[in-house]
C-alpha positions in Angstrom: -23.2 1.1 -8.5 -19.5 1.1 -9.1 -17.1 -1.8 -9.5 -16.1 -3.3 -6.2 -12.4 -3.0 -5.3 -10.4 -6.0 -4.3 -8.9 -5.7 -0.8 -5.5 -6.9 -2.0 -5.2 -4.0 -4.5 -2.2 -1.8 -3.6 -4.2 1.4 -4.3 -6.9 0.3 -1.8 -4.6 -1.0 1.0 -4.5 1.7 3.7 -1.6 -0.2 5.4 0.7 0.0 2.4 1.9 3.5 3.3 4.0 4.4 6.3 2.1 5.6 9.4 3.2 8.8 11.2 2.3 9.8 14.7 0.0 12.8 15.0 2.6 14.8 16.9 4.6 15.2 13.7 2.0 17.7 12.6 2.6 19.9 15.6 -0.4 21.8 16.8 -3.3 20.6 14.7 -7.1 20.9 15.0 -9.0 17.9 13.8 -12.9 17.8 13.5 -15.4 15.4 12.2 -17.6 17.4 9.7 -21.0 17.6 11.2 -19.6 16.3 14.5 -17.2 17.1 17.3 -13.5 17.6 17.8 -11.5 14.4 17.6 -8.0 13.5 18.7 -5.8 12.3 15.8 -3.6 9.3 16.8 -1.8 8.6 13.5 -2.2 9.1 9.8 -0.9 7.9 6.5 -1.6 8.7 2.8 -4.4 6.2 2.8 -5.8 6.2 6.3 -6.5 8.0 9.6 -6.8 6.7 13.1 -8.5 9.0 15.6 -10.2 9.0 19.0 -13.6 10.5 19.5 -16.6 10.3 21.8 -18.8 9.6 18.7 -19.3 6.0 17.6 -19.1 5.6 13.8 -20.4 2.4 12.4 -18.2 0.3 10.1 -19.0 1.0 6.5 -20.3 4.5 7.3 -18.9 7.5 5.4 -16.9 10.1 7.3 -15.2 13.4 6.6 -12.5 14.9 8.8 -11.1 18.5 8.6 -7.5 18.9 9.6 -6.2 22.4 10.3 -2.4 22.8 10.7 -1.4 26.5 10.9 -3.1 28.2 8.0 -3.5 25.1 5.9 -6.8 23.2 5.9 -7.1 19.6 4.6 -10.4 17.8 4.2 -10.2 14.0 4.1 -13.2 11.8 3.3 -13.4 8.0 3.5 -15.1 4.9 4.8 -15.0 3.7 8.4 -13.2 0.4 8.5 -12.8 -0.1 12.3 -14.5 1.4 15.3 -13.6 0.0 18.7 -14.3 1.1 22.3 -11.0 2.3 23.7 -12.1 3.1 27.2 -13.4 6.0 29.2 -12.4 9.6 28.6 -14.0 12.5 30.6 -16.7 10.2 31.9 -17.8 9.1 28.4 -16.9 6.2 26.1 -13.9 6.8 23.8 -13.8 5.2 20.4 -10.8 4.5 18.2 -12.0 4.9 14.6 -10.0 4.0 11.5 -10.9 5.8 8.3 -9.8 4.4 4.9 -9.5 7.5 2.7 -10.9 7.9 -0.8 -8.0 10.1 -2.0 -4.4 10.1 -0.9 -3.8 12.6 2.0 -1.3 15.2 0.6 -0.5 16.2 4.2 1.0 12.7 4.8 3.1 12.9 1.6 4.5 16.3 2.8 5.4 14.8 6.2 6.9 11.8 4.6 9.1 14.0 2.4 10.1 16.1 5.4 11.0 13.0 7.5 13.0 11.5 4.6 15.0 14.7 4.2 15.7 14.9 7.9 16.9 11.2 7.9 19.2 11.9 4.9 20.6 15.0 6.6 21.3 13.0 9.7 23.0 10.2 7.7 25.2 12.8 5.9 26.1 14.4 9.2 27.1 11.0 10.7 29.2 10.2 7.6 30.9 13.6 7.7 32.1 13.2 11.3 34.0 10.0 11.9 33.7 8.4 15.3 36.7 9.0 17.6 39.1 6.1 18.0 41.2 5.7 21.1 44.8 4.9 20.7 46.6 2.6 23.2 50.4 2.5 23.3 52.2 -0.8 23.2 54.0 -1.4 26.4 57.5 -3.0 26.3 58.9 -5.1 29.1 61.6 -3.2 31.0 64.1 -6.1 30.6 63.9 -6.0 26.8 66.8 -4.3 25.2 65.4 -1.6 22.9 67.4 0.7 20.7 67.9 4.1 22.3 66.4 5.9 19.3 63.2 3.9 19.0 59.8 5.4 19.6 56.6 3.8 20.9 54.2 2.6 18.3 50.5 3.3 18.7 48.0 0.6 17.9 44.4 1.5 17.2 41.9 -0.6 19.1 38.2 -0.1 19.0 36.5 0.8 22.3 34.1 -1.9 23.3 30.7 -0.7 24.6 29.3 -2.7 27.4 25.6 -3.3 27.7 23.8 -1.1 30.1 22.3 -3.1 33.0 18.5 -3.0 33.1 18.2 -4.1 36.7 16.8 -7.5 35.7 18.7 -10.7 36.7 
C-alpha cells in the first residue's frame, strides 16, 4: 500500500483552489462512468460536487466524464462526502463531493479565462473615468462683484444614497 497523505497537505486539499459554478462551462454533459447522468453543481482543480440519483459511499472510487463541446475530460477520485439533498423526480437526490487524484485541467482553463475577463474589466474601468458633476458657486446679489468676473466651478462628488430595501 502507498504512503498515506496528510489531510493538511496543500496538494491534497481540494478546498485550496477556487470553486467555479457549473454554468461557467456552458452546455456540458456529465456522467458517472458505469452509471447515470449527473448534474454538476461546482468544480475546482481538486474537486467536483455533483447531484445524482445514485448514492456513492464515502471512500469509494468514482470516475466522471465531462463533455464540453468537442472536448472530453475524465476525472477520477475518491468520494469524500455523500449527502441526501432531497427528492428529485420522485427519487432521492444525493450531493456527492469527489476529491480528484489529478488536477482538473478544465478548471485551470476556466480560472485563466475568468482572470483575463476580470483584468479586462479592470482596465476598462480605469480607462473611462467616472463623470463628475460640477456645481457653480452662487454669489449673493447684494455683494459687489467686479463686472468682468466669471463664475468659478467647484467639483463636488455626487453622493449615492442607499437604496431602500423595504425593511424598517
